[in-house]
PyMOL CGO cylinders between C-alpha atoms (Angstrom):
from pymol import cmd
from pymol.cgo import CYLINDER

trace = [
    CYLINDER, 137.63, 26.57, 86.28, 135.90, 25.50, 83.09, 0.3, 1, 1, 1, 1, 1, 1,
    CYLINDER, 135.90, 25.50, 83.09, 133.22, 23.80, 85.14, 0.3, 1, 1, 1, 1, 1, 1,
    CYLINDER, 133.22, 23.80, 85.14, 132.58, 27.07, 87.07, 0.3, 1, 1, 1, 1, 1, 1,
    CYLINDER, 132.58, 27.07, 87.07, 132.12, 29.05, 83.85, 0.3, 1, 1, 1, 1, 1, 1,
    CYLINDER, 132.12, 29.05, 83.85, 129.69, 26.46, 82.52, 0.3, 1, 1, 1, 1, 1, 1,
    CYLINDER, 129.69, 26.46, 82.52, 127.65, 26.65, 85.75, 0.3, 1, 1, 1, 1, 1, 1,
    CYLINDER, 127.65, 26.65, 85.75, 127.47, 30.42, 85.58, 0.3, 1, 1, 1, 1, 1, 1,
    CYLINDER, 127.47, 30.42, 85.58, 126.32, 30.33, 81.95, 0.3, 1, 1, 1, 1, 1, 1,
    CYLINDER, 126.32, 30.33, 81.95, 123.59, 27.89, 82.86, 0.3, 1, 1, 1, 1, 1, 1,
    CYLINDER, 123.59, 27.89, 82.86, 122.34, 30.23, 85.61, 0.3, 1, 1, 1, 1, 1, 1,
    CYLINDER, 122.34, 30.23, 85.61, 122.01, 33.26, 83.28, 0.3, 1, 1, 1, 1, 1, 1,
    CYLINDER, 122.01, 33.26, 83.28, 118.45, 34.07, 82.11, 0.3, 1, 1, 1, 1, 1, 1,
    CYLINDER, 118.45, 34.07, 82.11, 117.58, 33.49, 78.50, 0.3, 1, 1, 1, 1, 1, 1,
    CYLINDER, 117.58, 33.49, 78.50, 117.97, 36.42, 76.02, 0.3, 1, 1, 1, 1, 1, 1,
    CYLINDER, 117.97, 36.42, 76.02, 114.22, 36.81, 75.61, 0.3, 1, 1, 1, 1, 1, 1,
    CYLINDER, 114.22, 36.81, 75.61, 113.81, 37.36, 79.35, 0.3, 1, 1, 1, 1, 1, 1,
    CYLINDER, 113.81, 37.36, 79.35, 116.61, 39.94, 79.31, 0.3, 1, 1, 1, 1, 1, 1,
    CYLINDER, 116.61, 39.94, 79.31, 114.99, 41.88, 76.45, 0.3, 1, 1, 1, 1, 1, 1,
    CYLINDER, 114.99, 41.88, 76.45, 111.63, 41.84, 78.21, 0.3, 1, 1, 1, 1, 1, 1,
    CYLINDER, 111.63, 41.84, 78.21, 113.17, 43.13, 81.46, 0.3, 1, 1, 1, 1, 1, 1,
    CYLINDER, 113.17, 43.13, 81.46, 115.10, 45.87, 79.63, 0.3, 1, 1, 1, 1, 1, 1,
    CYLINDER, 115.10, 45.87, 79.63, 111.90, 47.00, 77.90, 0.3, 1, 1, 1, 1, 1, 1,
    CYLINDER, 111.90, 47.00, 77.90, 110.11, 47.30, 81.24, 0.3, 1, 1, 1, 1, 1, 1,
    CYLINDER, 110.11, 47.30, 81.24, 112.95, 49.35, 82.71, 0.3, 1, 1, 1, 1, 1, 1,
    CYLINDER, 112.95, 49.35, 82.71, 113.14, 51.73, 79.76, 0.3, 1, 1, 1, 1, 1, 1,
    CYLINDER, 113.14, 51.73, 79.76, 109.39, 52.25, 79.86, 0.3, 1, 1, 1, 1, 1, 1,
    CYLINDER, 109.39, 52.25, 79.86, 109.57, 53.27, 83.52, 0.3, 1, 1, 1, 1, 1, 1,
    CYLINDER, 109.57, 53.27, 83.52, 109.10, 56.87, 84.73, 0.3, 1, 1, 1, 1, 1, 1,
    CYLINDER, 109.10, 56.87, 84.73, 112.85, 57.36, 85.29, 0.3, 1, 1, 1, 1, 1, 1,
    CYLINDER, 112.85, 57.36, 85.29, 113.44, 57.17, 81.54, 0.3, 1, 1, 1, 1, 1, 1,
    CYLINDER, 113.44, 57.17, 81.54, 110.63, 59.48, 80.47, 0.3, 1, 1, 1, 1, 1, 1,
    CYLINDER, 110.63, 59.48, 80.47, 112.71, 62.33, 79.09, 0.3, 1, 1, 1, 1, 1, 1,
    CYLINDER, 112.71, 62.33, 79.09, 109.62, 64.28, 78.19, 0.3, 1, 1, 1, 1, 1, 1,
    CYLINDER, 109.62, 64.28, 78.19, 108.44, 64.35, 81.82, 0.3, 1, 1, 1, 1, 1, 1,
    CYLINDER, 108.44, 64.35, 81.82, 109.82, 67.89, 82.36, 0.3, 1, 1, 1, 1, 1, 1,
    CYLINDER, 109.82, 67.89, 82.36, 107.88, 69.14, 79.36, 0.3, 1, 1, 1, 1, 1, 1,
    CYLINDER, 107.88, 69.14, 79.36, 104.75, 67.48, 80.69, 0.3, 1, 1, 1, 1, 1, 1,
    CYLINDER, 104.75, 67.48, 80.69, 105.30, 69.15, 84.08, 0.3, 1, 1, 1, 1, 1, 1,
    CYLINDER, 105.30, 69.15, 84.08, 105.69, 72.53, 82.41, 0.3, 1, 1, 1, 1, 1, 1,
    CYLINDER, 105.69, 72.53, 82.41, 102.49, 72.04, 80.44, 0.3, 1, 1, 1, 1, 1, 1,
    CYLINDER, 102.49, 72.04, 80.44, 100.67, 70.93, 83.59, 0.3, 1, 1, 1, 1, 1, 1,
    CYLINDER, 100.67, 70.93, 83.59, 101.84, 74.04, 85.48, 0.3, 1, 1, 1, 1, 1, 1,
    CYLINDER, 101.84, 74.04, 85.48, 100.77, 76.28, 82.62, 0.3, 1, 1, 1, 1, 1, 1,
    CYLINDER, 100.77, 76.28, 82.62, 97.33, 74.67, 82.52, 0.3, 1, 1, 1, 1, 1, 1,
    CYLINDER, 97.33, 74.67, 82.52, 97.03, 74.97, 86.31, 0.3, 1, 1, 1, 1, 1, 1,
    CYLINDER, 97.03, 74.97, 86.31, 97.79, 78.72, 86.20, 0.3, 1, 1, 1, 1, 1, 1,
    CYLINDER, 97.79, 78.72, 86.20, 95.44, 79.14, 83.26, 0.3, 1, 1, 1, 1, 1, 1,
    CYLINDER, 95.44, 79.14, 83.26, 92.66, 77.37, 85.16, 0.3, 1, 1, 1, 1, 1, 1,
    CYLINDER, 92.66, 77.37, 85.16, 93.11, 79.60, 88.21, 0.3, 1, 1, 1, 1, 1, 1,
    CYLINDER, 93.11, 79.60, 88.21, 93.02, 82.68, 85.98, 0.3, 1, 1, 1, 1, 1, 1,
    CYLINDER, 93.02, 82.68, 85.98, 89.82, 81.43, 84.40, 0.3, 1, 1, 1, 1, 1, 1,
    CYLINDER, 89.82, 81.43, 84.40, 88.24, 80.96, 87.83, 0.3, 1, 1, 1, 1, 1, 1,
    CYLINDER, 88.24, 80.96, 87.83, 89.19, 84.51, 88.80, 0.3, 1, 1, 1, 1, 1, 1,
    CYLINDER, 89.19, 84.51, 88.80, 87.96, 86.06, 85.58, 0.3, 1, 1, 1, 1, 1, 1,
    CYLINDER, 87.96, 86.06, 85.58, 84.76, 84.01, 85.26, 0.3, 1, 1, 1, 1, 1, 1,
    CYLINDER, 84.76, 84.01, 85.26, 82.60, 86.11, 87.67, 0.3, 1, 1, 1, 1, 1, 1,
    CYLINDER, 82.60, 86.11, 87.67, 83.64, 89.34, 85.94, 0.3, 1, 1, 1, 1, 1, 1,
    CYLINDER, 83.64, 89.34, 85.94, 83.04, 87.80, 82.54, 0.3, 1, 1, 1, 1, 1, 1,
    CYLINDER, 83.04, 87.80, 82.54, 79.52, 86.76, 83.49, 0.3, 1, 1, 1, 1, 1, 1,
    CYLINDER, 79.52, 86.76, 83.49, 78.86, 90.19, 84.93, 0.3, 1, 1, 1, 1, 1, 1,
    CYLINDER, 78.86, 90.19, 84.93, 80.19, 91.85, 81.78, 0.3, 1, 1, 1, 1, 1, 1,
    CYLINDER, 80.19, 91.85, 81.78, 78.00, 89.66, 79.58, 0.3, 1, 1, 1, 1, 1, 1,
    CYLINDER, 78.00, 89.66, 79.58, 74.95, 90.51, 81.70, 0.3, 1, 1, 1, 1, 1, 1,
    CYLINDER, 74.95, 90.51, 81.70, 75.63, 94.24, 81.50, 0.3, 1, 1, 1, 1, 1, 1,
    CYLINDER, 75.63, 94.24, 81.50, 76.51, 94.01, 77.81, 0.3, 1, 1, 1, 1, 1, 1,
    CYLINDER, 76.51, 94.01, 77.81, 73.13, 92.43, 77.12, 0.3, 1, 1, 1, 1, 1, 1,
    CYLINDER, 73.13, 92.43, 77.12, 71.50, 95.53, 78.61, 0.3, 1, 1, 1, 1, 1, 1,
    CYLINDER, 71.50, 95.53, 78.61, 73.89, 98.20, 77.30, 0.3, 1, 1, 1, 1, 1, 1,
    CYLINDER, 73.89, 98.20, 77.30, 77.25, 97.65, 75.53, 0.3, 1, 1, 1, 1, 1, 1,
    CYLINDER, 77.25, 97.65, 75.53, 78.33, 101.19, 76.45, 0.3, 1, 1, 1, 1, 1, 1,
    CYLINDER, 78.33, 101.19, 76.45, 77.81, 100.61, 80.16, 0.3, 1, 1, 1, 1, 1, 1,
    CYLINDER, 77.81, 100.61, 80.16, 79.60, 97.27, 79.86, 0.3, 1, 1, 1, 1, 1, 1,
    CYLINDER, 79.60, 97.27, 79.86, 82.73, 98.85, 78.41, 0.3, 1, 1, 1, 1, 1, 1,
    CYLINDER, 82.73, 98.85, 78.41, 82.57, 101.66, 80.96, 0.3, 1, 1, 1, 1, 1, 1,
    CYLINDER, 82.57, 101.66, 80.96, 82.54, 98.95, 83.61, 0.3, 1, 1, 1, 1, 1, 1,
    CYLINDER, 82.54, 98.95, 83.61, 85.67, 97.40, 82.09, 0.3, 1, 1, 1, 1, 1, 1,
    CYLINDER, 85.67, 97.40, 82.09, 87.34, 100.81, 82.06, 0.3, 1, 1, 1, 1, 1, 1,
    CYLINDER, 87.34, 100.81, 82.06, 86.47, 101.29, 85.72, 0.3, 1, 1, 1, 1, 1, 1,
    CYLINDER, 86.47, 101.29, 85.72, 87.99, 97.90, 86.59, 0.3, 1, 1, 1, 1, 1, 1,
    CYLINDER, 87.99, 97.90, 86.59, 91.19, 98.82, 84.73, 0.3, 1, 1, 1, 1, 1, 1,
    CYLINDER, 91.19, 98.82, 84.73, 91.34, 102.13, 86.59, 0.3, 1, 1, 1, 1, 1, 1,
    CYLINDER, 91.34, 102.13, 86.59, 90.92, 100.37, 89.94, 0.3, 1, 1, 1, 1, 1, 1,
    CYLINDER, 90.92, 100.37, 89.94, 93.67, 97.93, 88.99, 0.3, 1, 1, 1, 1, 1, 1,
    CYLINDER, 93.67, 97.93, 88.99, 96.04, 100.78, 88.13, 0.3, 1, 1, 1, 1, 1, 1,
    CYLINDER, 96.04, 100.78, 88.13, 95.28, 102.51, 91.44, 0.3, 1, 1, 1, 1, 1, 1,
    CYLINDER, 95.28, 102.51, 91.44, 95.97, 99.28, 93.34, 0.3, 1, 1, 1, 1, 1, 1,
    CYLINDER, 95.97, 99.28, 93.34, 99.27, 98.77, 91.52, 0.3, 1, 1, 1, 1, 1, 1,
    CYLINDER, 99.27, 98.77, 91.52, 100.27, 102.37, 92.24, 0.3, 1, 1, 1, 1, 1, 1,
    CYLINDER, 100.27, 102.37, 92.24, 99.35, 101.96, 95.90, 0.3, 1, 1, 1, 1, 1, 1,
    CYLINDER, 99.35, 101.96, 95.90, 101.40, 98.76, 96.18, 0.3, 1, 1, 1, 1, 1, 1,
    CYLINDER, 101.40, 98.76, 96.18, 104.45, 100.36, 94.57, 0.3, 1, 1, 1, 1, 1, 1,
    CYLINDER, 104.45, 100.36, 94.57, 104.06, 103.45, 96.76, 0.3, 1, 1, 1, 1, 1, 1,
    CYLINDER, 104.06, 103.45, 96.76, 103.83, 101.30, 99.90, 0.3, 1, 1, 1, 1, 1, 1,
    CYLINDER, 103.83, 101.30, 99.90, 106.94, 99.34, 98.90, 0.3, 1, 1, 1, 1, 1, 1,
    CYLINDER, 106.94, 99.34, 98.90, 108.81, 102.60, 98.29, 0.3, 1, 1, 1, 1, 1, 1,
    CYLINDER, 108.81, 102.60, 98.29, 107.84, 103.94, 101.70, 0.3, 1, 1, 1, 1, 1, 1,
    CYLINDER, 107.84, 103.94, 101.70, 108.79, 100.66, 103.37, 0.3, 1, 1, 1, 1, 1, 1,
    CYLINDER, 108.79, 100.66, 103.37, 112.23, 100.76, 101.75, 0.3, 1, 1, 1, 1, 1, 1,
    CYLINDER, 112.23, 100.76, 101.75, 112.73, 104.35, 102.88, 0.3, 1, 1, 1, 1, 1, 1,
    CYLINDER, 112.73, 104.35, 102.88, 111.72, 103.71, 106.48, 0.3, 1, 1, 1, 1, 1, 1,
    CYLINDER, 111.72, 103.71, 106.48, 114.38, 104.38, 109.06, 0.3, 1, 1, 1, 1, 1, 1,
    CYLINDER, 114.38, 104.38, 109.06, 115.50, 101.81, 111.59, 0.3, 1, 1, 1, 1, 1, 1,
    CYLINDER, 115.50, 101.81, 111.59, 113.32, 103.44, 114.28, 0.3, 1, 1, 1, 1, 1, 1,
    CYLINDER, 113.32, 103.44, 114.28, 110.20, 103.05, 112.13, 0.3, 1, 1, 1, 1, 1, 1,
    CYLINDER, 110.20, 103.05, 112.13, 109.88, 106.70, 111.10, 0.3, 1, 1, 1, 1, 1, 1,
    CYLINDER, 109.88, 106.70, 111.10, 110.14, 107.76, 107.45, 0.3, 1, 1, 1, 1, 1, 1,
    CYLINDER, 110.14, 107.76, 107.45, 113.04, 109.79, 106.22, 0.3, 1, 1, 1, 1, 1, 1,
    CYLINDER, 113.04, 109.79, 106.22, 112.25, 113.49, 106.12, 0.3, 1, 1, 1, 1, 1, 1,
    CYLINDER, 112.25, 113.49, 106.12, 112.43, 114.73, 102.54, 0.3, 1, 1, 1, 1, 1, 1,
    CYLINDER, 112.43, 114.73, 102.54, 113.95, 117.95, 103.81, 0.3, 1, 1, 1, 1, 1, 1,
    CYLINDER, 113.95, 117.95, 103.81, 116.95, 116.01, 105.04, 0.3, 1, 1, 1, 1, 1, 1,
    CYLINDER, 116.95, 116.01, 105.04, 117.83, 114.71, 101.58, 0.3, 1, 1, 1, 1, 1, 1,
    CYLINDER, 117.83, 114.71, 101.58, 118.33, 118.19, 100.13, 0.3, 1, 1, 1, 1, 1, 1,
    CYLINDER, 118.33, 118.19, 100.13, 121.63, 120.05, 100.37, 0.3, 1, 1, 1, 1, 1, 1,
    CYLINDER, 121.63, 120.05, 100.37, 121.03, 123.76, 100.93, 0.3, 1, 1, 1, 1, 1, 1,
    CYLINDER, 121.03, 123.76, 100.93, 124.10, 126.01, 100.83, 0.3, 1, 1, 1, 1, 1, 1,
    CYLINDER, 124.10, 126.01, 100.83, 122.69, 128.36, 103.47, 0.3, 1, 1, 1, 1, 1, 1,
    CYLINDER, 122.69, 128.36, 103.47, 123.23, 127.11, 107.05, 0.3, 1, 1, 1, 1, 1, 1,
    CYLINDER, 123.23, 127.11, 107.05, 120.35, 129.30, 108.23, 0.3, 1, 1, 1, 1, 1, 1,
    CYLINDER, 120.35, 129.30, 108.23, 117.97, 127.09, 106.27, 0.3, 1, 1, 1, 1, 1, 1,
    CYLINDER, 117.97, 127.09, 106.27, 119.30, 123.99, 108.03, 0.3, 1, 1, 1, 1, 1, 1,
    CYLINDER, 119.30, 123.99, 108.03, 119.06, 125.71, 111.40, 0.3, 1, 1, 1, 1, 1, 1,
    CYLINDER, 119.06, 125.71, 111.40, 115.44, 126.66, 110.75, 0.3, 1, 1, 1, 1, 1, 1,
    CYLINDER, 115.44, 126.66, 110.75, 114.61, 123.12, 109.70, 0.3, 1, 1, 1, 1, 1, 1,
    CYLINDER, 114.61, 123.12, 109.70, 116.28, 121.87, 112.85, 0.3, 1, 1, 1, 1, 1, 1,
    CYLINDER, 116.28, 121.87, 112.85, 113.98, 124.06, 114.94, 0.3, 1, 1, 1, 1, 1, 1,
    CYLINDER, 113.98, 124.06, 114.94, 110.97, 122.70, 113.04, 0.3, 1, 1, 1, 1, 1, 1,
    CYLINDER, 110.97, 122.70, 113.04, 112.10, 119.08, 113.54, 0.3, 1, 1, 1, 1, 1, 1,
    CYLINDER, 112.10, 119.08, 113.54, 112.63, 119.67, 117.26, 0.3, 1, 1, 1, 1, 1, 1,
    CYLINDER, 112.63, 119.67, 117.26, 109.18, 121.24, 117.50, 0.3, 1, 1, 1, 1, 1, 1,
    CYLINDER, 109.18, 121.24, 117.50, 107.75, 118.07, 115.96, 0.3, 1, 1, 1, 1, 1, 1,
    CYLINDER, 107.75, 118.07, 115.96, 109.61, 115.92, 118.50, 0.3, 1, 1, 1, 1, 1, 1,
    CYLINDER, 109.61, 115.92, 118.50, 112.12, 114.50, 116.01, 0.3, 1, 1, 1, 1, 1, 1,
    CYLINDER, 112.12, 114.50, 116.01, 115.19, 115.42, 118.03, 0.3, 1, 1, 1, 1, 1, 1,
    CYLINDER, 115.19, 115.42, 118.03, 117.69, 113.21, 116.26, 0.3, 1, 1, 1, 1, 1, 1,
    CYLINDER, 117.69, 113.21, 116.26, 116.78, 114.76, 112.92, 0.3, 1, 1, 1, 1, 1, 1,
    CYLINDER, 116.78, 114.76, 112.92, 117.10, 118.18, 114.51, 0.3, 1, 1, 1, 1, 1, 1,
    CYLINDER, 117.10, 118.18, 114.51, 120.59, 117.26, 115.75, 0.3, 1, 1, 1, 1, 1, 1,
    CYLINDER, 120.59, 117.26, 115.75, 121.66, 115.98, 112.34, 0.3, 1, 1, 1, 1, 1, 1,
    CYLINDER, 121.66, 115.98, 112.34, 120.46, 119.16, 110.69, 0.3, 1, 1, 1, 1, 1, 1,
    CYLINDER, 120.46, 119.16, 110.69, 122.34, 121.28, 113.26, 0.3, 1, 1, 1, 1, 1, 1,
    CYLINDER, 122.34, 121.28, 113.26, 125.49, 119.25, 112.64, 0.3, 1, 1, 1, 1, 1, 1,
    CYLINDER, 125.49, 119.25, 112.64, 125.20, 119.81, 108.90, 0.3, 1, 1, 1, 1, 1, 1,
    CYLINDER, 125.20, 119.81, 108.90, 124.65, 123.52, 109.52, 0.3, 1, 1, 1, 1, 1, 1,
    CYLINDER, 124.65, 123.52, 109.52, 127.74, 123.66, 111.71, 0.3, 1, 1, 1, 1, 1, 1,
    CYLINDER, 127.74, 123.66, 111.71, 129.87, 121.85, 109.14, 0.3, 1, 1, 1, 1, 1, 1,
    CYLINDER, 129.87, 121.85, 109.14, 128.59, 124.19, 106.45, 0.3, 1, 1, 1, 1, 1, 1,
    CYLINDER, 128.59, 124.19, 106.45, 129.53, 127.21, 108.54, 0.3, 1, 1, 1, 1, 1, 1,
    CYLINDER, 129.53, 127.21, 108.54, 133.01, 125.76, 108.98, 0.3, 1, 1, 1, 1, 1, 1,
    CYLINDER, 133.01, 125.76, 108.98, 133.30, 125.28, 105.21, 0.3, 1, 1, 1, 1, 1, 1,
    CYLINDER, 133.30, 125.28, 105.21, 132.21, 128.84, 104.58, 0.3, 1, 1, 1, 1, 1, 1,
    CYLINDER, 132.21, 128.84, 104.58, 134.61, 130.15, 107.24, 0.3, 1, 1, 1, 1, 1, 1,
    CYLINDER, 134.61, 130.15, 107.24, 137.45, 128.24, 105.58, 0.3, 1, 1, 1, 1, 1, 1,
    CYLINDER, 137.45, 128.24, 105.58, 136.26, 129.20, 102.12, 0.3, 1, 1, 1, 1, 1, 1,
    CYLINDER, 136.26, 129.20, 102.12, 136.92, 125.60, 101.23, 0.3, 1, 1, 1, 1, 1, 1,
    CYLINDER, 136.92, 125.60, 101.23, 134.36, 122.79, 100.90, 0.3, 1, 1, 1, 1, 1, 1,
    CYLINDER, 134.36, 122.79, 100.90, 135.09, 119.45, 102.52, 0.3, 1, 1, 1, 1, 1, 1,
    CYLINDER, 135.09, 119.45, 102.52, 135.59, 116.40, 100.34, 0.3, 1, 1, 1, 1, 1, 1,
    CYLINDER, 135.59, 116.40, 100.34, 132.36, 114.95, 99.02, 0.3, 1, 1, 1, 1, 1, 1,
    CYLINDER, 132.36, 114.95, 99.02, 131.35, 111.86, 100.99, 0.3, 1, 1, 1, 1, 1, 1,
    CYLINDER, 131.35, 111.86, 100.99, 133.50, 112.69, 104.00, 0.3, 1, 1, 1, 1, 1, 1,
    CYLINDER, 133.50, 112.69, 104.00, 132.34, 110.85, 107.14, 0.3, 1, 1, 1, 1, 1, 1,
    CYLINDER, 132.34, 110.85, 107.14, 131.51, 112.36, 110.51, 0.3, 1, 1, 1, 1, 1, 1,
    CYLINDER, 131.51, 112.36, 110.51, 134.55, 110.70, 112.08, 0.3, 1, 1, 1, 1, 1, 1,
    CYLINDER, 134.55, 110.70, 112.08, 136.78, 112.14, 109.38, 0.3, 1, 1, 1, 1, 1, 1,
    CYLINDER, 136.78, 112.14, 109.38, 135.41, 115.61, 110.09, 0.3, 1, 1, 1, 1, 1, 1,
    CYLINDER, 135.41, 115.61, 110.09, 136.06, 115.11, 113.80, 0.3, 1, 1, 1, 1, 1, 1,
    CYLINDER, 136.06, 115.11, 113.80, 139.61, 113.93, 113.13, 0.3, 1, 1, 1, 1, 1, 1,
    CYLINDER, 139.61, 113.93, 113.13, 140.27, 116.88, 110.83, 0.3, 1, 1, 1, 1, 1, 1,
    CYLINDER, 140.27, 116.88, 110.83, 139.40, 119.38, 113.56, 0.3, 1, 1, 1, 1, 1, 1,
    CYLINDER, 139.40, 119.38, 113.56, 140.47, 117.43, 116.64, 0.3, 1, 1, 1, 1, 1, 1,
    CYLINDER, 140.47, 117.43, 116.64, 143.04, 120.08, 117.62, 0.3, 1, 1, 1, 1, 1, 1,
    CYLINDER, 143.04, 120.08, 117.62, 140.81, 123.10, 117.15, 0.3, 1, 1, 1, 1, 1, 1,
    CYLINDER, 140.81, 123.10, 117.15, 138.75, 125.03, 119.76, 0.3, 1, 1, 1, 1, 1, 1,
    CYLINDER, 138.75, 125.03, 119.76, 135.56, 123.44, 118.43, 0.3, 1, 1, 1, 1, 1, 1,
    CYLINDER, 135.56, 123.44, 118.43, 136.74, 119.82, 118.63, 0.3, 1, 1, 1, 1, 1, 1,
    CYLINDER, 136.74, 119.82, 118.63, 134.70, 119.11, 121.78, 0.3, 1, 1, 1, 1, 1, 1,
    CYLINDER, 134.70, 119.11, 121.78, 131.50, 120.47, 120.21, 0.3, 1, 1, 1, 1, 1, 1,
    CYLINDER, 131.50, 120.47, 120.21, 132.00, 118.48, 117.03, 0.3, 1, 1, 1, 1, 1, 1,
    CYLINDER, 132.00, 118.48, 117.03, 132.74, 115.40, 119.10, 0.3, 1, 1, 1, 1, 1, 1,
    CYLINDER, 132.74, 115.40, 119.10, 129.43, 115.81, 120.93, 0.3, 1, 1, 1, 1, 1, 1,
    CYLINDER, 129.43, 115.81, 120.93, 127.56, 115.82, 117.61, 0.3, 1, 1, 1, 1, 1, 1,
    CYLINDER, 127.56, 115.82, 117.61, 129.42, 112.82, 116.21, 0.3, 1, 1, 1, 1, 1, 1,
    CYLINDER, 129.42, 112.82, 116.21, 128.96, 110.77, 119.38, 0.3, 1, 1, 1, 1, 1, 1,
    CYLINDER, 128.96, 110.77, 119.38, 125.27, 111.67, 119.61, 0.3, 1, 1, 1, 1, 1, 1,
    CYLINDER, 125.27, 111.67, 119.61, 124.61, 110.72, 116.00, 0.3, 1, 1, 1, 1, 1, 1,
    CYLINDER, 124.61, 110.72, 116.00, 126.55, 107.44, 116.31, 0.3, 1, 1, 1, 1, 1, 1,
    CYLINDER, 126.55, 107.44, 116.31, 124.65, 106.37, 119.42, 0.3, 1, 1, 1, 1, 1, 1,
    CYLINDER, 124.65, 106.37, 119.42, 121.18, 107.68, 118.68, 0.3, 1, 1, 1, 1, 1, 1,
    CYLINDER, 121.18, 107.68, 118.68, 120.90, 107.65, 114.90, 0.3, 1, 1, 1, 1, 1, 1,
    CYLINDER, 120.90, 107.65, 114.90, 122.93, 104.61, 113.93, 0.3, 1, 1, 1, 1, 1, 1,
    CYLINDER, 122.93, 104.61, 113.93, 122.54, 102.98, 117.34, 0.3, 1, 1, 1, 1, 1, 1,
    CYLINDER, 122.54, 102.98, 117.34, 119.53, 102.03, 119.45, 0.3, 1, 1, 1, 1, 1, 1,
    CYLINDER, 119.53, 102.03, 119.45, 119.61, 104.81, 122.04, 0.3, 1, 1, 1, 1, 1, 1,
    CYLINDER, 119.61, 104.81, 122.04, 116.58, 107.08, 122.27, 0.3, 1, 1, 1, 1, 1, 1,
    CYLINDER, 116.58, 107.08, 122.27, 117.16, 110.75, 121.53, 0.3, 1, 1, 1, 1, 1, 1,
    CYLINDER, 117.16, 110.75, 121.53, 115.47, 113.11, 123.98, 0.3, 1, 1, 1, 1, 1, 1,
    CYLINDER, 115.47, 113.11, 123.98, 114.95, 116.84, 124.16, 0.3, 1, 1, 1, 1, 1, 1,
    CYLINDER, 114.95, 116.84, 124.16, 117.92, 117.35, 126.51, 0.3, 1, 1, 1, 1, 1, 1,
    CYLINDER, 117.92, 117.35, 126.51, 120.20, 115.82, 123.87, 0.3, 1, 1, 1, 1, 1, 1,
    CYLINDER, 120.20, 115.82, 123.87, 118.94, 118.34, 121.36, 0.3, 1, 1, 1, 1, 1, 1,
    CYLINDER, 118.94, 118.34, 121.36, 119.48, 121.21, 123.78, 0.3, 1, 1, 1, 1, 1, 1,
    CYLINDER, 119.48, 121.21, 123.78, 123.05, 120.13, 124.46, 0.3, 1, 1, 1, 1, 1, 1,
    CYLINDER, 123.05, 120.13, 124.46, 123.77, 119.89, 120.75, 0.3, 1, 1, 1, 1, 1, 1,
    CYLINDER, 123.77, 119.89, 120.75, 122.07, 123.25, 120.20, 0.3, 1, 1, 1, 1, 1, 1,
    CYLINDER, 122.07, 123.25, 120.20, 124.48, 124.82, 122.70, 0.3, 1, 1, 1, 1, 1, 1,
    CYLINDER, 124.48, 124.82, 122.70, 127.40, 123.14, 120.94, 0.3, 1, 1, 1, 1, 1, 1,
    CYLINDER, 127.40, 123.14, 120.94, 126.20, 124.45, 117.61, 0.3, 1, 1, 1, 1, 1, 1,
    CYLINDER, 126.20, 124.45, 117.61, 125.96, 127.96, 119.03, 0.3, 1, 1, 1, 1, 1, 1,
    CYLINDER, 125.96, 127.96, 119.03, 129.64, 127.72, 120.05, 0.3, 1, 1, 1, 1, 1, 1,
    CYLINDER, 129.64, 127.72, 120.05, 130.62, 126.54, 116.56, 0.3, 1, 1, 1, 1, 1, 1,
    CYLINDER, 130.62, 126.54, 116.56, 128.61, 129.32, 115.00, 0.3, 1, 1, 1, 1, 1, 1,
    CYLINDER, 128.61, 129.32, 115.00, 130.06, 132.03, 117.25, 0.3, 1, 1, 1, 1, 1, 1,
    CYLINDER, 130.06, 132.03, 117.25, 133.59, 130.82, 116.61, 0.3, 1, 1, 1, 1, 1, 1,
    CYLINDER, 133.59, 130.82, 116.61, 133.09, 130.82, 112.85, 0.3, 1, 1, 1, 1, 1, 1,
    CYLINDER, 133.09, 130.82, 112.85, 131.58, 134.32, 112.91, 0.3, 1, 1, 1, 1, 1, 1,
    CYLINDER, 131.58, 134.32, 112.91, 134.23, 135.69, 115.26, 0.3, 1, 1, 1, 1, 1, 1,
    CYLINDER, 134.23, 135.69, 115.26, 137.32, 134.21, 113.66, 0.3, 1, 1, 1, 1, 1, 1,
    CYLINDER, 137.32, 134.21, 113.66, 136.23, 134.08, 110.05, 0.3, 1, 1, 1, 1, 1, 1,
    CYLINDER, 136.23, 134.08, 110.05, 138.22, 130.90, 109.72, 0.3, 1, 1, 1, 1, 1, 1,
    CYLINDER, 138.22, 130.90, 109.72, 139.04, 127.66, 111.54, 0.3, 1, 1, 1, 1, 1, 1,
    CYLINDER, 139.04, 127.66, 111.54, 142.75, 127.19, 112.11, 0.3, 1, 1, 1, 1, 1, 1,
    CYLINDER, 142.75, 127.19, 112.11, 144.18, 123.71, 111.91, 0.3, 1, 1, 1, 1, 1, 1,
    CYLINDER, 144.18, 123.71, 111.91, 147.09, 123.01, 114.22, 0.3, 1, 1, 1, 1, 1, 1,
]
cmd.load_cgo(trace, "trace")
């Protein structure tokens, strides 16, 4: 046992060699704690250099114009700033429109986002939307007009945020349940779904709306059974 320990001690490198090896390891890249700071500085300088390249042509142009007329030079700078603002506005406007695009690629109609209390207004907007070929919007407007007429007939507004299915369930045992069901099914399949809405769909919903309207006018209320 003692002989084994002595052999192992003889095989160990001398202390000077150990210190030299440790120094080489510590000086390696893995132990450069300031490397992240150097990377950050390098990135900053790289961005700064790119900015200088972009600005350099305009700077030379400004200096050339300034040598002729300082007033014209500053007017030129003002024009560039104005163009930049217009570009930024256009980008923001395009992003806003892209966010507000519907699933079918058509923008939301601003008239649809308003909440008129007169169903006649919604009915007129529905006719306009149908005339423009936007039949699903026309159907949605007719449905809102029909629900509004029901509310006015009941003299009681529905809960804010109520869903179409909740409306259908509320009036499932009334004489207008079938007409409301047609609207809800059409909107589910052709607004939220992928089905294409055609003119015949609008005509069918228009007939259903006429039934809802006549019932509300005739009865003055919608009985729940």
